[in-house]
C-alpha positions in Angstrom: -19.3 -13.0 5.8 -21.4 -9.9 6.1 -21.0 -6.6 5.3 -21.1 -3.7 8.0 -24.6 -2.9 8.1 -24.2 0.7 7.9 -22.1 0.9 4.5 -24.1 2.7 1.9 -24.1 1.1 -1.8 -24.9 2.1 -5.1 -25.1 0.0 -8.3 -24.4 1.5 -11.5 -25.2 -0.5 -14.6 -27.5 0.0 -17.5 -28.8 -3.3 -17.4 -32.0 -4.2 -15.1 -31.4 -7.3 -14.4 -27.7 -6.9 -13.6 -28.7 -4.3 -10.9 -31.6 -6.5 -9.6 -28.8 -9.2 -9.2 -26.2 -7.4 -7.7 -28.8 -5.6 -5.1 -30.0 -9.1 -4.2 -26.7 -10.4 -3.7 -25.5 -7.2 -1.5 -28.6 -7.3 0.8 -27.8 -10.7 1.6 -24.7 -9.8 3.3 -26.7 -7.7 5.6 -26.5 -4.1 4.1 -29.4 -1.8 4.4 -28.8 0.5 1.6 -28.1 -0.4 -1.8 -29.2 1.7 -4.4 -29.0 1.4 -8.3 -28.6 3.8 -11.1 -29.4 2.9 -14.7 -27.1 5.3 -16.1 -23.8 7.4 -15.3 -25.5 10.9 -14.8 -28.0 9.7 -12.9 -25.4 8.0 -10.3 -23.2 11.3 -10.4 -26.4 13.2 -9.5 -27.4 10.7 -6.7 -23.7 10.9 -5.4 -24.1 14.7 -5.1 -27.3 14.5 -3.2 -26.1 11.7 -0.5 -23.0 10.1 0.5 -22.3 6.5 -0.3 -19.8 3.8 0.7 -19.2 2.0 -2.4 -19.9 2.3 -6.1 -20.2 -0.7 -8.1 -19.9 0.1 -11.9 -20.2 -1.1 -15.5 -17.7 0.2 -18.1 -19.6 -0.3 -21.1 -22.8 2.2 -21.0 -24.1 4.7 -23.4 -24.1 8.4 -23.3 -21.5 8.3 -20.5 -19.3 5.3 -20.2 -17.4 4.2 -17.0 -14.3 5.5 -17.7 -16.0 9.2 -18.0 -18.0 8.4 -14.7 -14.6 7.6 -13.0 -13.3 10.8 -14.2 -16.3 13.1 -13.2 -16.1 11.8 -9.7 -13.0 13.5 -9.0 -15.4 16.6 -8.3 -17.5 15.1 -6.1 -16.8 16.0 -2.7 -16.8 12.5 -0.8 -15.6 10.0 -3.1 -16.9 6.5 -2.7 -14.7 3.1 -2.9 -15.2 1.5 -6.6 -15.6 -1.8 -7.4 -15.6 -2.6 -11.5 -17.8 -4.9 -12.7 -17.7 -5.7 -16.3 -17.7 -8.0 -19.3 -14.4 -6.5 -20.7 -11.2 -7.5 -20.9 -9.1 -8.0 -17.7 -6.2 -5.8 -19.3 -8.7 -2.9 -19.8 -10.3 -3.3 -16.3 -6.7 -3.2 -15.1 -6.2 -0.1 -17.4 -9.2 1.9 -15.6 -8.2 0.6 -12.4 -4.9 2.1 -12.8 -6.4 5.2 -14.2 -8.8 5.8 -11.3 -5.7 5.1 -8.6 -3.6 7.9 -10.5 -6.4 10.1 -10.0 -6.3 9.7 -6.4 -9.5 7.4 -6.2 -9.7 4.0 -4.5 -10.5 0.9 -6.1 -11.4 -2.1 -4.0 -11.4 -4.7 -7.2 -12.4 -5.8 -10.7 -14.8 -8.3 -11.3 -15.9 -10.1 -14.4 -19.3 -10.2 -14.8 -21.8 -11.2 -13.8 -21.6 -10.6 -10.0 -21.6 -13.7 -8.0 -21.3 -15.1 -4.5 -17.7 -15.4 -4.8 -17.4 -11.7 -5.9 -19.2 -10.4 -3.3 -17.2 -12.2 -0.2 -14.4 -10.6 -1.8 -15.7 -7.3 -1.5 -17.2 -8.5 2.2 -13.9 -9.2 3.3 -12.4 -6.2 2.4 -14.9 -4.0 3.7 -14.8 -6.0 6.7 -11.0 -5.9 7.6 -10.3 -2.5 7.7 -9.2 -2.3 4.3 -11.7 0.4 3.4 -10.5 2.5 6.0 -7.0 2.6 4.3 -8.6 3.3 1.0 -11.0 6.0 2.3 -8.2 7.5 3.3 -6.1 7.3 0.4 -9.1 8.8 -1.6 -9.8 12.0 -0.1 -7.9 15.1 -1.3 -5.0 16.0 0.3 -4.8 18.8 2.9 -1.9 21.2 2.7 -0.2 21.9 6.0 1.9 24.8 6.6 5.7 24.5 7.4 5.5 25.6 10.8 2.5 23.0 12.0 4.5 20.2 10.4 7.9 21.2 11.8 6.4 21.4 15.5 4.7 18.0 14.7 8.1 16.6 14.2 9.5 18.1 17.1 7.0 17.0 19.5 7.2 13.6 18.0 3.5 13.5 17.1 4.7 11.7 14.0 5.3 8.4 14.9 6.4 4.8 13.1 4.4 1.9 13.1 5.5 -1.2 12.1 4.0 -3.7 9.3 5.3 -7.2 9.7 7.3 -8.9 7.2 7.0 -13.0 7.1 9.1 -15.7 5.6 7.1 -17.6 3.3 9.3 -20.9 3.8 9.5 -20.7 7.5 6.4 -18.6 8.3 8.6 -16.3 10.6 8.3 -12.5 11.4 11.9 -11.6 9.9 11.0 -8.0 9.6 9.3 -5.0 9.9 8.7 -1.6 7.6 8.4 1.5 9.4 5.4 3.4 8.6 4.6 6.8 9.5 1.6 7.9 11.2 0.7 11.1 12.5 -1.1 11.4 15.7 -2.2 15.1 15.6 -4.1 16.8 18.7 -6.4 18.8 16.4 -6.9 16.4 13.5 -6.8 12.8 15.2 -4.8 9.9 13.5 -3.6 10.6 10.0 -2.4 8.2 7.4 0.6 9.4 5.4 -1.1 10.2 2.2 -2.9 13.4 4.0 0.6 14.9 4.9 3.6 13.4 3.3 3.1 15.6 0.0 3.1 18.6 2.3 6.4 17.2 4.2 8.1 17.3 0.8 6.9 20.9 -0.4 8.3 22.1 3.0 11.6 20.3 3.0 11.2 18.5 6.0 11.9 15.0 4.4 15.1 14.8 6.2 13.8 15.6 9.7 11.4 12.6 9.1 14.0 10.3 7.7 15.7 10.9 10.9 12.7 10.6 13.3 11.7 7.5 11.4 15.4 5.9 12.1 15.3 6.8 15.8 12.0 5.0 16.3 13.2 1.9 14.5 16.3 2.1 16.5 14.5 2.4 19.7 12.1 -0.5 18.8 15.4 -2.4 17.8 17.1 -1.9 21.1 13.9 -3.4 22.8 13.4 -6.1 20.4 16.9 -7.3 20.9 16.7 -7.4 24.6 13.8 -9.9 24.3 15.9 -11.8 22.0 14.3 -10.9 18.7 16.6 -10.2 15.8 14.9 -8.5 13.1 15.5 -6.1 10.0 13.6 -2.9 10.2 12.9 -1.1 6.9 12.8 2.7 6.5 11.7 4.7 3.8 14.4 7.2 2.1 13.4 9.7 -0.4 16.3 9.5 -3.1 16.6 13.0 -3.4 18.2 13.0 -0.2 21.1 11.5 -1.6 21.9 14.4 -3.2 23.8 15.2 0.1 27.1 13.4 0.3 27.2 13.5 3.8 23.9 11.3 4.6 25.3 8.1 4.6 27.9 9.1 7.4 25.3 10.7 9.2 23.0 7.6 9.0 25.6 5.5 10.0 26.8 7.7 13.1 23.4 7.7 14.5 23.0 4.1 14.0 26.1 2.7 15.6 25.9 5.5 18.3 23.0 3.6 19.6 24.8 0.3 19.4 22.9 -1.2 16.6 24.8 -2.8 13.5 23.8 -1.3 10.1 22.8 -4.7 9.0 19.6 -4.1 11.2 18.5 -1.2 9.4 17.2 -1.5 5.7 16.8 1.8 3.6 14.2 1.7 1.2 14.7 3.7 -2.3 11.1 4.6 -3.6 11.3 3.8 -7.3 8.6 6.2 -8.1 10.7 9.3 -7.1 13.4 10.9 -9.9 16.9 11.5 -8.2 18.0 14.9 -8.6 21.4 13.5 -9.7 22.1 10.3 -10.8 25.6 10.2 -10.1 24.8 11.4 -6.3 22.0 8.9 -6.3 24.6 5.9 -7.1 27.2 7.2 -4.9 24.9 7.5 -1.9 23.6 4.4 -2.3 27.0 2.7 -3.0 28.3 4.3 0.3 24.9 3.1 2.2 25.8 -0.6 1.4 29.7 -0.1 1.9 28.7 1.0 5.4 26.4 -2.4 6.0 23.0 -1.1 5.9 20.3 -3.0 3.6 19.0 -1.2 0.4 15.6 -2.3 -1.0 14.3 -1.0 -4.5 10.7 -0.2 -3.3 7.6 -0.3 -5.5 9.5 -2.3 -8.2 7.5 -2.1 -11.5 6.1 1.4 -10.9 9.0 4.0 -11.7 11.1 5.4 -14.0 13.7 3.1 -14.7 12.9 -0.3 -13.1 15.6 -2.7 -15.0 18.1 -0.2 -15.1 18.0 1.1 -11.6 17.6 -2.7 -10.4 21.0 -3.7 -12.0 22.8 -0.3 -11.5 21.8 -0.1 -7.8 23.8 -2.3 -4.9 20.1 -3.8 -3.6 19.9 -6.5 -1.3 16.0 -6.5 -1.5 13.7 -6.0 -4.3 10.1 -5.5 -3.2 7.3 -5.6 -5.6 4.7 -3.4 -5.6 1.1 -4.2 -4.5 -0.1 -3.5 -7.6 1.3 -6.2 -9.3 0.5 -8.5 -6.1 -3.0 -7.7 -5.1 -5.4 -10.3 -7.1 -2.7 -11.9 -9.2 -3.9 -15.4 -8.5 -7.0 -14.6 -10.8 -5.7 -12.4 -13.1 -3.2 -13.9 -16.0 -1.5 -10.9 -17.2 -1.0 -9.9 -13.3 0.4 -13.3 -12.6 2.7 -13.2 -15.7 4.5 -10.0 -14.8 4.8 -11.2 -11.2 6.3 -14.5 -11.9 8.6 -12.8 -14.2 9.6 -10.3 -10.9 10.2 -12.9 -8.7 12.4 -14.7 -11.2 14.4 -12.0 -12.0 14.6 -10.8 -8.5 16.1 -14.3 -7.3 18.5 -14.6 -10.3 20.3 -11.3 -8.9 20.4 -12.7 -5.8 17.9 -10.3 -3.9 15.6 -10.7 -1.3 12.2 -10.9 -3.0 9.5 -9.2 -0.9 5.7 -9.0 -2.4 3.9 -6.0 -0.9 0.2 -5.8 -0.4 -0.6 -9.4 0.3 -4.3 -9.3 0.9 -6.0 -12.8 0.1 -4.9 -16.2 0.8 -5.3 -16.9 -2.7 -2.5 -14.7 -3.4 -0.7 -15.6 -1.1 -0.5 -19.4 -2.0 0.5 -18.3 -5.7 3.6 -16.2 -4.1 4.5 -19.5 -2.2 4.5 -21.6 -5.4 6.5 -19.2 -7.6 9.1 -18.8 -4.8 9.0 -15.3 -3.6 10.9 -15.2 -0.4 8.6 -13.0 1.9 5.6 -10.8 2.1 3.9 -8.1 3.9 0.1 -6.8 3.8 -3.3 -6.5 5.2 -3.7 -10.4 5.3 -0.6 -10.9 7.4 -1.0 -7.8 9.6 -1.5 -3.8 9.1 1.2 -1.8 10.6 1.4 -1.6 14.3 2.1 0.3 17.2 5.0 -0.5 19.2 3.8 -2.3 21.8 1.2 -4.3 19.6 4.0 -5.3 17.3 6.1 -6.4 20.2 2.9 -8.9 21.2 2.8 -9.9 17.4 6.1 -10.9 17.9 5.7 -12.9 21.1 2.4 -14.8 20.1 2.6 -18.3 19.5 0.1 -18.0 16.8 2.5 -16.3 14.7 3.1 -18.8 11.8 2.2 -18.0 8.3 -1.3 -19.5 7.4 -3.3 -18.8 4.2 -6.3 -19.8 5.7 
């Protein structure tokens, strides 16, 4: 597979032979610009002088190591996507990758030296399937939108749901969808959630967005039911909204008035958020289940109290965060954690969903360890309503790791 020709790549490594080898392999994919830098300070200077889409970097370098280099990247105007290529341990590379992501940078992957054809094919696949655009958006600084702009966008329904399919690993059928918000802004174009969700929360508009996403999910469900499709649609619910004791009643009223069963909707509680009141959180979660809604613990493994939350909340699903899933087939540490999570979920009687599935090897691994269902770029990105309907109707719909 070839890399998009317009991609600009910088290779950072203090070993000249490693630089030349990486340059040769990357140029072999059709990329016209592959530059090299022997040290981190020169690489930073080059990044300030011109834009690069991708930086491949080592971690063990003199004067300024790769970790310091990544930290320094946060001051660069246009941050490239990172690929870590190092002889360090897999656990150390994973830790540095997590550090970069926590600082708002995008990491395509981590590979053990020396860089080889297989590594380059994986990089090409990611850069050619639109994954690079997803990561690019997550790596830019988030603009702060004012309350009036956001409120107007919600009232005009410029914020809309796109639906990411979820497939059963046993049958290959599409059994669900997650409603993911996108903003079709007349001024800014199509915006991904990373560029505006924090502003939504800061201005107290999470509730308005929740009901907008629920309405989009309901309208889509009604159309799909008319066509003979019955799937569950998941909607993200910020846990602090459960501080309102009336919320479960209001959500149920909206759903039932539309003629849908509560079981058609699953609310995903974001585990990375700390609820304002533990008592209100458990009350709200319990009442949502009493009314028949599905309840999923989202981003399992990334939050404040994973295990306690899992056993104390009446969840029906456990969604394993993509950081545990992506690359698990090639990473003993990550695969061990993923196996434990899947086994735990199944022992608790939960539907176990793996998020962020992007390679056939990870898909096969998830099948082998008994995961129930998957979603991610390998299956499909989030689709507009019409495209998702076509996806449902397509005869080429079974799961296929190839």
